[in-house]
Structure formats: C-alpha cells, structure tokens
C-alpha positions, 0 to 999 in steps of 0.5 A: 412190687411186681412179678416178672411180667409187670402184670400185678401190683403190691404197694407196702410201708416200711421203715426199712426198704432194704431189708423188706425188699429182701424178705420179698426176693426170698419170698418170705414179705407176705403170701400175697407177695409169694402167691403172686411172686412179687419179687421186682420193686418197680417204685418207691418213695421215701416219706418222712414219719410214719403216720404219713407214710401209711397214709400215701400207701392207703392214698396209692391203694385206692387208685386206679391201677392205671394211675399207679402205673404212670405214677411207675412210668414217670420214674422208672420207663422201662419197669426196671427191678431198682432192687435187680443188684442190690442182693446177691441170689446166695444171699437171698438163699440164706436169708430164705434158708435162715427164715425158714429155720426161725418160722420151725423153731417158733412153731 
C-alpha cells in the first residue's frame, strides 16, 4: 500500500486481500496506514501458506527501499492503484461508518 504521492510504503500479510484493502481504504486498516494515508494497492503476491507468507513479508520489510520500488515497478510501472475500481466511495464510507459503530459498541 502507498499514499497518493507514492512516497511511503506499507507491507502486510492477509488471508483476504479484498477485505484488507477495504479496511485500508476506509482508514480502518492500521494506525500507520491511516496516519500516512496509505490507501493505494500498488503490488501484491499470492503465497500459499500463512507461514510462507509471513516469511515473505519479513523478507520484503528488510529490503532497501529501492529494491521494494524496483519489484513494484516491474509489475506496475505506472504505479496505478490496482484496487482503484474494487469499491465505490459509498461502500468505503459505509464500511468506515460500520467499523466506527462497532468500535464504539465495544468500548
């Protein structure tokens, strides 16, 4: 995930990419992604097995920034949001509303 200006990257692992991207786009993904407005999916990999996926996540997080940008640009040279058409603005707003309601209910 990255921000509008493509200056910051977030690397994570999930068993449900669509749901996780929706969480990020609704600013409910993580404090880091919300703080830096990391709402754009630039790259993803499908990896079989959670242990292997976590291992790959750790590997990528240890890479130099230039290496990370190189792998992203190999697959996505325009740095296009790969999930840009997955959700309407209304779906994102409704998800955020329901997430906030759930958070308040559990407080």
